[in-house]
PDB file as gemmi writes it, atoms N, CA and C in Angstrom:
CRYST1    1.000    1.000    1.000  90.00  90.00  90.00 P 1                      
ATOM      1  N   UNK A   1      16.381 -17.003  22.158  1.00  0.00           N  
ATOM      2  CA  UNK A   1      15.096 -16.358  22.031  1.00  0.00           C  
ATOM      3  C   UNK A   1      14.108 -17.403  22.436  1.00  0.00           C  
ATOM      4  N   UNK A   2      13.078 -16.706  23.075  1.00  0.00           N  
ATOM      5  CA  UNK A   2      11.918 -17.596  23.535  1.00  0.00           C  
ATOM      6  C   UNK A   2      10.972 -17.917  22.409  1.00  0.00           C  
ATOM      7  N   UNK A   3      10.140 -18.894  22.632  1.00  0.00           N  
ATOM      8  CA  UNK A   3       9.030 -19.209  21.598  1.00  0.00           C  
ATOM      9  C   UNK A   3       8.189 -17.929  21.320  1.00  0.00           C  
ATOM     10  N   UNK A   4       7.901 -17.202  22.425  1.00  0.00           N  
ATOM     11  CA  UNK A   4       7.036 -16.023  22.190  1.00  0.00           C  
ATOM     12  C   UNK A   4       7.631 -14.965  21.202  1.00  0.00           C  
ATOM     13  N   UNK A   5       8.829 -14.763  21.331  1.00  0.00           N  
ATOM     14  CA  UNK A   5       9.638 -13.815  20.579  1.00  0.00           C  
ATOM     15  C   UNK A   5       9.676 -14.216  19.109  1.00  0.00           C  
ATOM     16  N   UNK A   6       9.860 -15.469  18.942  1.00  0.00           N  
ATOM     17  CA  UNK A   6       9.903 -16.196  17.594  1.00  0.00           C  
ATOM     18  C   UNK A   6       8.681 -16.055  16.970  1.00  0.00           C  
ATOM     19  N   UNK A   7       7.424 -16.370  17.684  1.00  0.00           N  
ATOM     20  CA  UNK A   7       6.256 -16.246  17.142  1.00  0.00           C  
ATOM     21  C   UNK A   7       5.972 -14.777  16.709  1.00  0.00           C  
ATOM     22  N   UNK A   8       6.236 -13.871  17.634  1.00  0.00           N  
ATOM     23  CA  UNK A   8       6.004 -12.434  17.351  1.00  0.00           C  
ATOM     24  C   UNK A   8       6.812 -12.047  16.078  1.00  0.00           C  
ATOM     25  N   UNK A   9       8.131 -12.436  15.830  1.00  0.00           N  
ATOM     26  CA  UNK A   9       8.794 -12.075  14.728  1.00  0.00           C  
ATOM     27  C   UNK A   9       8.122 -12.818  13.401  1.00  0.00           C  
ATOM     28  N   UNK A  10       7.646 -13.970  13.495  1.00  0.00           N  
ATOM     29  CA  UNK A  10       6.910 -14.522  12.485  1.00  0.00           C  
ATOM     30  C   UNK A  10       5.690 -13.795  12.050  1.00  0.00           C  
ATOM     31  N   UNK A  11       4.856 -13.378  13.089  1.00  0.00           N  
ATOM     32  CA  UNK A  11       3.697 -12.697  12.783  1.00  0.00           C  
ATOM     33  C   UNK A  11       4.037 -11.276  12.174  1.00  0.00           C  
ATOM     34  N   UNK A  12       5.109 -10.572  12.638  1.00  0.00           N  
ATOM     35  CA  UNK A  12       5.417  -9.299  12.053  1.00  0.00           C  
ATOM     36  C   UNK A  12       5.896  -9.551  10.586  1.00  0.00           C  
ATOM     37  N   UNK A  13       6.787 -10.471  10.339  1.00  0.00           N  
ATOM     38  CA  UNK A  13       7.152 -10.768   9.000  1.00  0.00           C  
ATOM     39  C   UNK A  13       6.008 -11.065   8.073  1.00  0.00           C  
ATOM     40  N   UNK A  14       5.011 -11.827   8.574  1.00  0.00           N  
ATOM     41  CA  UNK A  14       3.854 -12.235   7.660  1.00  0.00           C  
ATOM     42  C   UNK A  14       3.073 -10.975   7.398  1.00  0.00           C  
ATOM     43  N   UNK A  15       2.868 -10.071   8.416  1.00  0.00           N  
ATOM     44  CA  UNK A  15       2.065  -8.787   8.207  1.00  0.00           C  
ATOM     45  C   UNK A  15       2.859  -7.913   7.153  1.00  0.00           C  
ATOM     46  N   UNK A  16       4.055  -7.809   7.355  1.00  0.00           N  
ATOM     47  CA  UNK A  16       4.877  -6.918   6.393  1.00  0.00           C  
ATOM     48  C   UNK A  16       4.852  -7.636   4.984  1.00  0.00           C  
ATOM     49  N   UNK A  17       4.969  -8.847   4.844  1.00  0.00           N  
ATOM     50  CA  UNK A  17       4.903  -9.443   3.549  1.00  0.00           C  
ATOM     51  C   UNK A  17       3.530  -9.331   2.918  1.00  0.00           C  
ATOM     52  N   UNK A  18       2.505  -9.555   3.702  1.00  0.00           N  
ATOM     53  CA  UNK A  18       1.152  -9.389   3.162  1.00  0.00           C  
ATOM     54  C   UNK A  18       0.961  -7.980   2.677  1.00  0.00           C  
ATOM     55  N   UNK A  19       1.194  -6.980   3.533  1.00  0.00           N  
ATOM     56  CA  UNK A  19       1.078  -5.678   3.214  1.00  0.00           C  
ATOM     57  C   UNK A  19       1.834  -5.350   1.853  1.00  0.00           C  
ATOM     58  N   UNK A  20       3.015  -5.688   1.801  1.00  0.00           N  
ATOM     59  CA  UNK A  20       3.862  -5.418   0.632  1.00  0.00           C  
ATOM     60  C   UNK A  20       3.228  -6.052  -0.628  1.00  0.00           C  
ATOM     61  N   UNK A  21       2.734  -7.313  -0.606  1.00  0.00           N  
ATOM     62  CA  UNK A  21       2.228  -7.859  -1.816  1.00  0.00           C  
ATOM     63  C   UNK A  21       0.854  -7.152  -2.126  1.00  0.00           C  
ATOM     64  N   UNK A  22      -0.021  -6.667  -1.090  1.00  0.00           N  
ATOM     65  CA  UNK A  22      -1.361  -5.959  -1.488  1.00  0.00           C  
ATOM     66  C   UNK A  22      -0.904  -4.685  -2.045  1.00  0.00           C  
ATOM     67  N   UNK A  23       0.051  -3.979  -1.607  1.00  0.00           N  
ATOM     68  CA  UNK A  23       0.556  -2.645  -2.103  1.00  0.00           C  
ATOM     69  C   UNK A  23       0.972  -2.909  -3.550  1.00  0.00           C  
ATOM     70  N   UNK A  24       1.806  -3.911  -3.838  1.00  0.00           N  
ATOM     71  CA  UNK A  24       2.419  -4.000  -5.127  1.00  0.00           C  
ATOM     72  C   UNK A  24       1.273  -4.365  -6.102  1.00  0.00           C  
ATOM     73  N   UNK A  25       0.374  -5.205  -5.869  1.00  0.00           N  
ATOM     74  CA  UNK A  25      -0.606  -5.623  -6.669  1.00  0.00           C  
ATOM     75  C   UNK A  25      -1.590  -4.450  -6.994  1.00  0.00           C  
ATOM     76  N   UNK A  26      -2.027  -3.751  -5.972  1.00  0.00           N  
ATOM     77  CA  UNK A  26      -2.995  -2.705  -6.146  1.00  0.00           C  
ATOM     78  C   UNK A  26      -2.292  -1.405  -6.815  1.00  0.00           C  
ATOM     79  N   UNK A  27      -1.115  -1.259  -6.589  1.00  0.00           N  
ATOM     80  CA  UNK A  27      -0.399  -0.059  -7.202  1.00  0.00           C  
ATOM     81  C   UNK A  27      -0.313  -0.394  -8.706  1.00  0.00           C  
ATOM     82  N   UNK A  28      -0.116  -1.428  -9.154  1.00  0.00           N  
ATOM     83  CA  UNK A  28       0.042  -1.907 -10.453  1.00  0.00           C  
ATOM     84  C   UNK A  28      -1.386  -1.707 -11.214  1.00  0.00           C  
ATOM     85  N   UNK A  29      -2.446  -2.092 -10.465  1.00  0.00           N  
ATOM     86  CA  UNK A  29      -3.800  -1.922 -11.086  1.00  0.00           C  
ATOM     87  C   UNK A  29      -4.204  -0.394 -11.314  1.00  0.00           C  
ATOM     88  N   UNK A  30      -3.662   0.450 -10.352  1.00  0.00           N  
ATOM     89  CA  UNK A  30      -4.039   1.748 -10.410  1.00  0.00           C  
ATOM     90  C   UNK A  30      -3.033   2.648 -11.032  1.00  0.00           C  
ATOM     91  N   UNK A  31      -1.975   2.215 -11.527  1.00  0.00           N  
ATOM     92  CA  UNK A  31      -1.061   2.971 -12.432  1.00  0.00           C  
ATOM     93  C   UNK A  31      -0.009   3.728 -11.604  1.00  0.00           C  
ATOM     94  N   UNK A  32       0.156   3.236 -10.301  1.00  0.00           N  
ATOM     95  CA  UNK A  32       1.321   3.741  -9.448  1.00  0.00           C  
ATOM     96  C   UNK A  32       2.524   3.037  -9.730  1.00  0.00           C  
ATOM     97  N   UNK A  33       3.699   3.382  -9.168  1.00  0.00           N  
ATOM     98  CA  UNK A  33       4.849   2.715  -9.335  1.00  0.00           C  
ATOM     99  C   UNK A  33       4.851   1.397  -8.234  1.00  0.00           C  
ATOM    100  N   UNK A  34       4.705   0.383  -8.851  1.00  0.00           N  
ATOM    101  CA  UNK A  34       4.399  -0.848  -7.850  1.00  0.00           C  
ATOM    102  C   UNK A  34       5.623  -1.201  -7.239  1.00  0.00           C  
ATOM    103  N   UNK A  35       6.848  -0.991  -7.659  1.00  0.00           N  
ATOM    104  CA  UNK A  35       8.102  -1.459  -6.850  1.00  0.00           C  
ATOM    105  C   UNK A  35       8.197  -0.494  -5.740  1.00  0.00           C  
ATOM    106  N   UNK A  36       8.115   0.770  -5.854  1.00  0.00           N  
ATOM    107  CA  UNK A  36       8.243   1.680  -4.684  1.00  0.00           C  
ATOM    108  C   UNK A  36       7.242   1.266  -3.557  1.00  0.00           C  
ATOM    109  N   UNK A  37       6.125   1.009  -3.910  1.00  0.00           N  
ATOM    110  CA  UNK A  37       5.039   0.722  -2.842  1.00  0.00           C  
ATOM    111  C   UNK A  37       5.288  -0.561  -2.272  1.00  0.00           C  
ATOM    112  N   UNK A  38       5.716  -1.563  -3.018  1.00  0.00           N  
ATOM    113  CA  UNK A  38       6.086  -2.854  -2.516  1.00  0.00           C  
ATOM    114  C   UNK A  38       7.168  -2.895  -1.511  1.00  0.00           C  
ATOM    115  N   UNK A  39       8.225  -2.031  -1.919  1.00  0.00           N  
ATOM    116  CA  UNK A  39       9.484  -2.032  -0.931  1.00  0.00           C  
ATOM    117  C   UNK A  39       8.999  -1.210   0.234  1.00  0.00           C  
ATOM    118  N   UNK A  40       8.278  -0.129   0.253  1.00  0.00           N  
ATOM    119  CA  UNK A  40       7.784   0.616   1.364  1.00  0.00           C  
ATOM    120  C   UNK A  40       6.956  -0.330   2.203  1.00  0.00           C  
ATOM    121  N   UNK A  41       6.187  -1.203   1.575  1.00  0.00           N  
ATOM    122  CA  UNK A  41       5.257  -2.126   2.476  1.00  0.00           C  
ATOM    123  C   UNK A  41       6.160  -3.104   3.221  1.00  0.00           C  
ATOM    124  N   UNK A  42       7.367  -3.403   2.780  1.00  0.00           N  
ATOM    125  CA  UNK A  42       8.360  -4.343   3.465  1.00  0.00           C  
ATOM    126  C   UNK A  42       9.016  -3.760   4.620  1.00  0.00           C  
ATOM    127  N   UNK A  43       9.240  -2.369   4.567  1.00  0.00           N  
ATOM    128  CA  UNK A  43       9.930  -1.745   5.575  1.00  0.00           C  
ATOM    129  C   UNK A  43       9.275  -1.554   6.897  1.00  0.00           C  
ATOM    130  N   UNK A  44       8.042  -1.108   6.908  1.00  0.00           N  
ATOM    131  CA  UNK A  44       7.380  -0.955   8.112  1.00  0.00           C  
ATOM    132  C   UNK A  44       5.858  -1.011   7.947  1.00  0.00           C  
ATOM    133  N   UNK A  45       5.086  -1.174   9.074  1.00  0.00           N  
ATOM    134  CA  UNK A  45       3.648  -1.262   9.013  1.00  0.00           C  
ATOM    135  C   UNK A  45       3.158  -0.373  10.135  1.00  0.00           C  
ATOM    136  N   UNK A  46       1.965   0.066  10.034  1.00  0.00           N  
ATOM    137  CA  UNK A  46       0.980   0.232   8.936  1.00  0.00           C  
ATOM    138  C   UNK A  46       0.996   1.464   8.184  1.00  0.00           C  
ATOM    139  N   UNK A  47       2.062   2.335   8.385  1.00  0.00           N  
ATOM    140  CA  UNK A  47       1.975   3.640   7.690  1.00  0.00           C  
ATOM    141  C   UNK A  47       1.901   3.574   6.170  1.00  0.00           C  
ATOM    142  N   UNK A  48       2.688   2.709   5.499  1.00  0.00           N  
ATOM    143  CA  UNK A  48       2.682   2.698   3.967  1.00  0.00           C  
ATOM    144  C   UNK A  48       1.353   2.404   3.470  1.00  0.00           C  
ATOM    145  N   UNK A  49       0.462   1.499   4.039  1.00  0.00           N  
ATOM    146  CA  UNK A  49      -0.757   1.189   3.542  1.00  0.00           C  
ATOM    147  C   UNK A  49      -1.752   2.269   3.844  1.00  0.00           C  
ATOM    148  N   UNK A  50      -1.607   3.030   5.079  1.00  0.00           N  
ATOM    149  CA  UNK A  50      -2.515   4.238   5.243  1.00  0.00           C  
ATOM    150  C   UNK A  50      -2.243   5.329   4.342  1.00  0.00           C  
ATOM    151  N   UNK A  51      -1.071   5.682   4.042  1.00  0.00           N  
ATOM    152  CA  UNK A  51      -0.598   6.598   3.109  1.00  0.00           C  
ATOM    153  C   UNK A  51      -1.000   6.288   1.745  1.00  0.00           C  
ATOM    154  N   UNK A  52      -0.836   4.989   1.369  1.00  0.00           N  
ATOM    155  CA  UNK A  52      -1.206   4.622  -0.007  1.00  0.00           C  
ATOM    156  C   UNK A  52      -2.703   4.897  -0.299  1.00  0.00           C  
ATOM    157  N   UNK A  53      -3.459   4.414   0.757  1.00  0.00           N  
ATOM    158  CA  UNK A  53      -4.923   4.606   0.602  1.00  0.00           C  
ATOM    159  C   UNK A  53      -5.379   6.012   0.434  1.00  0.00           C  
ATOM    160  N   UNK A  54      -4.690   6.964   1.244  1.00  0.00           N  
ATOM    161  CA  UNK A  54      -4.984   8.332   1.248  1.00  0.00           C  
ATOM    162  C   UNK A  54      -4.524   8.915  -0.242  1.00  0.00           C  
ATOM    163  N   UNK A  55      -3.358   8.578  -0.709  1.00  0.00           N  
ATOM    164  CA  UNK A  55      -2.934   9.066  -1.958  1.00  0.00           C  
ATOM    165  C   UNK A  55      -3.919   8.510  -3.104  1.00  0.00           C  
ATOM    166  N   UNK A  56      -4.322   7.259  -3.034  1.00  0.00           N  
ATOM    167  CA  UNK A  56      -5.178   6.668  -3.919  1.00  0.00           C  
ATOM    168  C   UNK A  56      -6.532   7.438  -4.063  1.00  0.00           C  
ATOM    169  N   UNK A  57      -7.080   7.717  -2.809  1.00  0.00           N  
ATOM    170  CA  UNK A  57      -8.383   8.492  -2.801  1.00  0.00           C  
ATOM    171  C   UNK A  57      -8.166   9.959  -3.409  1.00  0.00           C  
ATOM    172  N   UNK A  58      -7.170  10.625  -3.080  1.00  0.00           N  
ATOM    173  CA  UNK A  58      -6.966  12.000  -3.705  1.00  0.00           C  
ATOM    174  C   UNK A  58      -6.757  11.876  -5.071  1.00  0.00           C  
ATOM    175  N   UNK A  59      -5.915  10.961  -5.642  1.00  0.00           N  
ATOM    176  CA  UNK A  59      -5.770  10.772  -6.960  1.00  0.00           C  
ATOM    177  C   UNK A  59      -7.091  10.473  -7.854  1.00  0.00           C  
ATOM    178  N   UNK A  60      -7.792   9.626  -7.164  1.00  0.00           N  
ATOM    179  CA  UNK A  60      -9.166   9.238  -7.828  1.00  0.00           C  
ATOM    180  C   UNK A  60     -10.019  10.436  -7.733  1.00  0.00           C  
ATOM    181  N   UNK A  61     -10.060  11.250  -6.797  1.00  0.00           N  
ATOM    182  CA  UNK A  61     -10.878  12.477  -6.793  1.00  0.00           C  
ATOM    183  C   UNK A  61     -10.496  13.416  -7.753  1.00  0.00           C  
ATOM    184  N   UNK A  62      -9.236  13.603  -7.941  1.00  0.00           N  
ATOM    185  CA  UNK A  62      -8.621  14.596  -8.940  1.00  0.00           C  
ATOM    186  C   UNK A  62      -9.042  14.043 -10.473  1.00  0.00           C  
ATOM    187  N   UNK A  63      -8.868  12.731 -10.735  1.00  0.00           N  
ATOM    188  CA  UNK A  63      -9.222  12.229 -11.942  1.00  0.00           C  
ATOM    189  C   UNK A  63     -10.743  12.428 -12.246  1.00  0.00           C  
ATOM    190  N   UNK A  64     -11.581  12.220 -11.174  1.00  0.00           N  
ATOM    191  CA  UNK A  64     -13.023  12.346 -11.457  1.00  0.00           C  
ATOM    192  C   UNK A  64     -13.359  13.799 -11.750  1.00  0.00           C  
ATOM    193  N   UNK A  65     -12.721  14.768 -11.122  1.00  0.00           N  
ATOM    194  CA  UNK A  65     -12.931  16.243 -11.334  1.00  0.00           C  
ATOM    195  C   UNK A  65     -12.405  16.496 -12.810  1.00  0.00           C  
ATOM    196  N   UNK A  66     -11.406  15.939 -13.302  1.00  0.00           N  
ATOM    197  CA  UNK A  66     -10.935  16.213 -14.553  1.00  0.00           C  
ATOM    198  C   UNK A  66     -11.956  15.675 -15.550  1.00  0.00           C  
ATOM    199  N   UNK A  67     -12.411  14.552 -15.328  1.00  0.00           N  
ATOM    200  CA  UNK A  67     -13.451  14.013 -16.331  1.00  0.00           C  
ATOM    201  C   UNK A  67     -14.766  14.895 -16.331  1.00  0.00           C  
ATOM    202  N   UNK A  68     -15.046  15.446 -15.131  1.00  0.00           N  
ATOM    203  CA  UNK A  68     -16.292  16.226 -15.008  1.00  0.00           C  
ATOM    204  C   UNK A  68     -16.123  17.611 -15.818  1.00  0.00           C  
ATOM    205  N   UNK A  69     -14.921  18.066 -15.860  1.00  0.00           N  
ATOM    206  CA  UNK A  69     -14.717  19.291 -16.794  1.00  0.00           C  
ATOM    207  C   UNK A  69     -14.751  18.884 -18.273  1.00  0.00           C  
ATOM    208  N   UNK A  70     -14.460  17.739 -18.603  1.00  0.00           N  
ATOM    209  CA  UNK A  70     -14.485  17.460 -20.038  1.00  0.00           C  
ATOM    210  C   UNK A  70     -15.812  17.315 -20.563  1.00  0.00           C  
ATOM    211  N   UNK A  71     -16.888  17.031 -19.763  1.00  0.00           N  
ATOM    212  CA  UNK A  71     -18.257  16.961 -20.081  1.00  0.00           C  
ATOM    213  C   UNK A  71     -18.810  18.277 -20.460  1.00  0.00           C  
ATOM    214  N   UNK A  72     -18.308  19.406 -20.135  1.00  0.00           N  
ATOM    215  CA  UNK A  72     -18.954  20.775 -20.389  1.00  0.00           C  
ATOM    216  C   UNK A  72     -18.625  21.196 -21.812  1.00  0.00           C  
TER     217      UNK A  72                                                      
END                                                                             
């Protein structure tokens, strides 16, 4: 392997590890299954983080609507 290939693999590994750690910590804070999101973050990039942010936004919107109905 050339030095460029080794460098590219190291960068990809760092991106996947960083993404996985972020997903794990943020999922734990927001009540999601942290292990599932952490493992998904290790498998590929960037789809899991994009999907997580969409799901998080939808879930927050649903919770806000639920609390709005309780005020009536």
